[in-house]
N, C-alpha and C positions, 0 to 999 in steps of 0.2 A: 583772599578767597572770593570767588564770584558769587553773586546772589542771583538765583534763578527767579526771575519775575516775568510776569506776563502783563503787558499793558492792556487795561480793560477797554476794548473797542467793540461795543455791541454790534451784532449779537455773537460774533466770534468769541468774545469774552477772553481774549488772550491771543493776539495775533503777532506780537513782536516780543522776542526775547531781548532784554536790554540790560545795560548797566546804568547806574545813576549818572547822568551827565553832570559835568562840573557846574553847569549853569543853574542847577537846582540844589547845589550843595548847601546853600544857606537857607533853603526853605524848610519850614517845619514839616514833620511827618506824623501822621496819625495812623496807628496800626490797630485794626479791629480783628479780634480772634473769632468772633461768631456774632450772629444776630438770631434771636429767638422770638417767636410770636406765639401768643396764646389768646385765642378768642374766647371770651368769657360770657357771652350772652346766655341768659337762662331761657332756653327753648325747650318746650315739652317734646317728648319722644314723638316721632312721626309714625303713624300707623302703617302697617304693611299695605302696600299698594297705593300709597299716597306720596306726595312730595310737598315741600314747603318752598315758597318763593322768598327771595330771588334765587334763580338758578345760577346767576353770575353775580355774586355779592361784591360790594365795594364799588369803586370808581370804574364803572363799565357802561357808559352812556351810548345812546344811538345805535342799538344793535341791528345788524343785518344778518340774514341767514340764507344758506343754500343747501339743498339736498343733492347728494351725488350717490346714487345707489342706496346702500344701507347706512351711509355716513352723512352726518350733518356738520356744517362748518359755520361759525359765527365770527363776526368782526365788530370792533367797537371803535369809537372816536378816542383819540389820545391828545389832540391839540399840540402842544410843543414838547411833550414827553418823548424821550428817545430810549430804546427803539419804539416805533409807533405802529399802530394798527395791529393789535394782538389777534392771532388766529386761534380759535378754540375748536376742538373736535368733540363730537358726541355721537353715540349710536342710540341713545334713549331720550334725548332732548333734556334730560334732567341733570345728568352728571357730565361735566365738561373738563377737558384737559387742554392746557395751553400747549400748542405745538410749534409756535414760532411767532414772529412779528414781520409784517409785510414791508415795513420801512425799517431796515436794519443796517443800512450803510450810509455814512455821511454824504456820499455823492448823490444819493437819491433825493435828499431834501435838506434845505438849510433853514434852521429855525433861529439863527443867530439874532439876538436883540429883540425877539418877539415876546410880548406879554403872554402869560399862561393861558389866557382865553383866546389866543390866536392859533394858527396852525391847522391841524387836520380835523375837519368837521365831517361827521356823518358819512362814513364809507358805506358803499353798497357792494356786496359780493355776489358773483354769478358764476355759472359753469357752462361752457359752450365750446364745441369743437375740440374736446379733450384738454381744454385749458381753463384755469380759474382766472376770473377777471375781477378787479376792484376798480371802481370809478369813485373819485373822491375830490374834495376841495381842500386846498391849502390856503387859508386866509392870510393875506399879506406875505405870501411866500410862493406865488406862482399861479394861484387860482385852480382851475379844474384840470384833472389829469386822469389817465387810466394806466394801470399796471397789470401784468399778467404773470402766471406761473404754471408750470406743469404739475407741481405738487403744492398742496396748501401750506406746508411748512417752509416752502421756498426752495431755491432763491426766487424772489420776485424781481421783475424787470425794473430798469430805470423808468421814470415816468414819461409817458407821451402826453405832452401838454395840449389841451383842447381849446379851440378858439370859440369860446362863448363865456358869458358872464354868469353871475348867480352862484348858487350853492346847492348842496344836497343832490347831486346827479345820481341816477340809477339806470342801469342798462336793462333793456328788454330785448331778447332774441326771439326771432320767429323765422324758421327756415334759414335762408341765406342772408336775411336782412336783420338789422339791429337798430334800435332807437335809444336815445337818452332822454329821460324826463327829469326836469329839474325846477328849482325855485329861482325866480328872477324878478326884477321890477315889473310892474304891470305896464300895459301899453298906455302911453300918455303920462300925465302927471299923477303921482299917487294921491289918492283922495284923503288919506289919513296916515298917521304913524303906524307902521306895521302892515300897510297894504302891499301885498305881494301877489304874484301870479305863478302858475305852473305851466311850463312850456315843454314842447316835444321837438327834438331834432333827430333826423336819421343819422346813424353812425356808420362810417365806412371802415370795416375791419381791415381792409388792405392798407389803407393810408393811415389808420388809427386817428381819424379826424372826423368831425361832424360835417355834414353837408350844410350849405348856407341857409336854406329855407327853414323856418321854424313855425310851429303851430301853437296857438294859445289854447290850452286845455281848460284852465280854471282861472278866473279873475277874482281874487279876494278870498273866496271860500264858499261853503255850502249856502249861506244866506248873505248875499252881498249887502242887503239893506241893513244888516246888523254890524257892518264894518268889521268883519272877521280879520284877525291878525295872523301873520306868519304861517300861511299855507306853505308847508315844507315837507321834506322827507318822503317824496312820492315813490311809489313802486307800481308797476303794471304787471298784471297776471291775465292769462287767457284761460277761462274756465267755462266749459259747456257753451262755446260760441260767443261768450261775452268777454269784453275787455274790462277788467276791474282796476280802478285807480284807488289805491290805498294811500292816504296822506294824513299828516298831522296838521293841527290847527290850534291857535290860542296861545302860542308861546310855550316855552319849556318849563315854566314855573307851575303854580297851582292851578292855572286855567288850561293847562295842556289837555289835548284831546286827540282822538283818532277818528277820521271820517272816511266814507266810502262813496265812490261814484262808479258808474258803468256805462259802456258804449258798445255798439255793434262794430265799431271801427277803431283801430288803434289810435287814430288821430282825432277821435271824437265825432260828434259832440258827446260829452260826458254828462250824465244826469245824476244828481245826488240821490242816495238811497232814501227810502221812506222814514227810516230811523237814523238820525245822526245827532251827536256822535255815537260811534259804535264802541267807544271806550273812553271813559273819563271818570274822574273822582271829584270834580270841582264842585258839584252840587250836594255833596254828602256832609253829614254832621262831623265836625272836628272831634267829637267825643266818641266816635266809634272805636271798637277795639281793633288791634292789629292794623293800624291805619297806614295805608299806602297813598301817596300823593303824586301829582305831576305825571300821570300816566299818559303815554303816547309814543310817537315815533316807532311804529311797529313794522314788522316784516313777517311773512307767513309762508309755510310749506305744507304740502299734502302728504299724508302717509298712505301706505298700501291699502289700509282698511277704508280709505275714502275720507277719513277725518282730516281736518285742518287745524294746525297749531301755529301760534305766533309768538315771537319774542317782541318785547317792548320795554321801554325804560319807565322807571318809577323811582320814587324816593320813600324812605322810611324815617320820618322826622322823629327826633326825641322830644321836641316841643315846637309848637307852631309849625313853621315850615323849615325849621333848622335841623340839618343833619351834617355830620362830618364825613359821611360815606359817599356823598355825591349822588349821582343818578346811577341806578343799578339796573340789571337786566332781569326781567320777569318772563314767565312762560304761562300761557293760558290756551285752552282749546277755543276754537271758534264754532259757533253753531250757525246753521243756515236757516233763514226764515224767508220763505217766498222768493228764493233766488238771491238773497243778500246775506253776506257774512256779518257776524256780530260777536265781539268778545264778551260784552256784558250788556244786560238790559239797562235802560235808563234808571239811575238811582241805585244800581247794584254795586256793592263794594267788592274789591279784589279779595277773594276768599283766602284765609290763612292756610288751608289744606286743599289740595286738588288731586283727583285720581290721576295716576300716571298714564302716559300714553301706552298703547298696547305694543310695546317694543321690549326686546331683551335688555336687561340692565347692562350698562357698560361702566367701566371704571372712570373715575373723575379725579381731579386734583384735590389734595387735602388742604383745605383753607382754614380749618378750625385751629390747627396748630402746626408749626413747622420750625425747624432750626437749620441754619446754614453755617457750617463750620469752615466754609471756603476751602475745602479739601478735595473738591472735584475739579477735573481738568477744565470744565466749562461751567460758568455760572448759570444759574437758572434763568430762563427767559422772563421770569417774573420781575427781575431787577430792572429798574428804569432810572433814567437820569433826566435832568432838566436841560432841554435844548441840545443842539448838535454837539458831538464830542470834539470840540475845538477849544482853544484858549489855554491859559496857563496852568490850570488844575490837571493833575494826573491821578488816575486810579489804577493801582498796580495789584494784580491778583497773583499771589504766590500760593499755588495749590499744594505744593510739596510741604510748605510750612503750615498751611491752613491759615492764611492771613489775607486780609484785604487792606492795602495801604493807600491812603490818600495823601498825595503831595499837593497841598492846596495853594492857590493864589490868593489874592486879596479880595476877590469878588465874593460878596456875601449873598445870602439867600434872598435878600431884598432887592438885589440888582436885576437888570435885564440881561446879564451875561450868564454864561455857563459857570457854575460854581462847584466846589468839591463835594458832591453828594450822590449817593445812589440809594434808592428806596424801593419799597414794595407797598402795594395797596393795603390800607386798613379795610377789613371786611366785616367787622363786628362793631356794634356800638360800644361794647365793653371789651377792651383788649389791652394786653401788655406787650410792649416791645422792649427787649433786653439785649445788651451788648457788653463787651469788654473792650476798652480802648486804652492805648498807650500813646501819650503825646510826647513827641520829641520836639520841644519848643525851640525856636530861634530868637524869640523876643516878645516883648509885651504885646498883648492882643491876640496871640496865637490861640486857637480854639479847636477842640475836637470833641465830638459827642454824637448825640442823636438829634435829628431834625424831624419834626412833624410838619409837613408842608402842604398847605392848601393852594396858595399862590404867593407871588412875591410880596404882597401886602398883608398876608395872613399866615403866620407860622409860629411854632413853639420850638425852642431848643433847650437841651440840658447838656452840659459837658464840662471838661477841664479847660480853664482859661489861664494863660500866663498874665498875671496882674502886674508884672514888672518887679515886684518884691516878693515873689512866691506865687504858687498856683492857687486857684480858687475853683470851687464848683459854682457854676453860674447858670441860672435859668433866665432865658430871654423870651419875650413875647412880642410879636408884631401883629397889631390888629387894625392898623390904619396907615395909609401912605405917608402920613406926617411923622410916623415913628422912624427911628434910626434903621438903616438898612440891615443892621445885625440884630435888630429888635431891642426893646427896652428891657434893662435888667429888672426883674421882679423878685429875684432871690439870689443871694450870694453868700458863700461861707468858705473859710480857709480850707485848703486841701494840701496836705503834706505828702505829695507824691505826684508821679507822672501817669500812673495807671489807675483805672477805676472800672468797676462794673456800674452800668447805668441802666435805668429803666424809665420809660414813659408809660404811665398807666392812664388810659383814656376811659372815661365813664360818661358817655353821652356828652353833656355840656360841661363836664368838669374833668380835670386832669391833675395828676401829681407827678412830680419828678423825684426819683430815688437814686441813691448811690451807695456803694460800699467798696471795700478794698478787695475782698475775696469771698469765696463761697462760705467760709466759716463766720464771716462777720454779719451782723444784723444790718438791715437797710436803714439808712437815714433818709428823711423825706422832707420835701418842700411843703409849705402850706398848700391847700387846695387852690387850683388855678381855674378861673372861669374861661373856658375855651369856646363858649357859644359864639363869640365874635368871629371865630374862624370858620363857622358853618358856611356851606356853599351859598346860602341865600344872601350872605354878605360879601361873597367873593366871586361874583359874576355868574353863579349857578352851574357852571359847566363841569368843574373838576371835583375830585374827592381827595381825602387826606392820603398822602404817601409819606411813609416813615422809614428812616434808615440812617446809616452812617453819614456824617457830615463833618467837614473841617474847613477852616478859613484862616489865612495868615493875617497877622497883625499889620497895621499900617506902619511900615518901617520908614 
């Protein structure tokens, strides 16, 4: 009898009907019936007419936004996650729906062998001449490029690679001309660590390439005498005859900030505003309630009523600067003071409640809870995997049976290869991920279960493992590059069976792993696990926790 399977090849999520080839007959197979998510944060009810930040919770850094008529579209960084560059749609700026991913074909980008903090940094989205444009940087995988699409959900073009260095490019269109503003090394030798500059080059839409001359806009930052670091993430807007340059400064951790300049000419000179930064939380008391940190990397749009609103990144630490959620996307209005925009006054905290924009409410994705029974023809665009879909691991989606099967290779989560894993972003400090897995083992070391992955050096797993003389439930933690690539065993107990329901329960800096045979059984539970070492502050700052089905073959 033939088995109808679809090989998971994002975003098509099933492009090849196939039989099992003989070459994988000896590999273990892990079959997952469902994955369920419950966000459990205790959040007070939101009053009518208000919203709570973040509007895009979980791992959603470096937001960029564009308005097209009554529609708003946002895009975020994804580094070496695939598919990459999620495209979100909203009509009220508060509720957002994922409509696709701009990097969704292996031919567009190759992330093979890259660490989690490489890849796609800081995309910027624009709309011009009936097309959507994204200009972006792929660190260690091609540098700067531009892609286009007629529709935001795609298909997006293959990259046109751009002949300039640096990062964080952003397109500005005016009439028939276009420019790219970006971060690069300063002229001459850098004076200090983090000394960067902002540059401008004209962009030729016909050749999809920049022209050779470039103009220095900012050297260092607002106050060069203070040795400002990492001027980056620039955007240009023309408002009432002025060109405004909105840019981040101070690094992406707790000193992050947003600054503003303006000029009468697109190529400068640009003068800093009288109040800078126009958004930061770095000087506020750590004891404040509803604490938001690391705010910056903003982009903004104007509404029909004349108001301006901006998206920016921030973090919500559970302690110190530690969060498992990574950098998230927040929304605030801007006020104008004497011709200058401002998110917050100096010393002002990001408010927990904000009055909604004057826009009709639109539907958004449900992030508080969801369940995927793998019974739809296409998988949700929310599912992502690590690095490009190549290598020995296969993910096979049988929507008729309602199963996701992983045929893994021997590459573990701690390697720089693609491994057998697909996951979704954790979006709450307190959350449960639950699944049912059946392991068809082929030898000692075969493993199948749940993986909570921050990066290759920081992750937690729970699952069934073939111990050679029977199966065991095994919990592994990796919190340091010196730990084993599969993680260090922190809990293990015998398991008489191949199938189990598994749960990872995350509670800020603590977690527990649970397991049972079926719905009628009571859950057995590991001791409490300290997962604060997995926080993004210890893992390069860039990413957030992604959790889902995972399998790895034993070393045969």
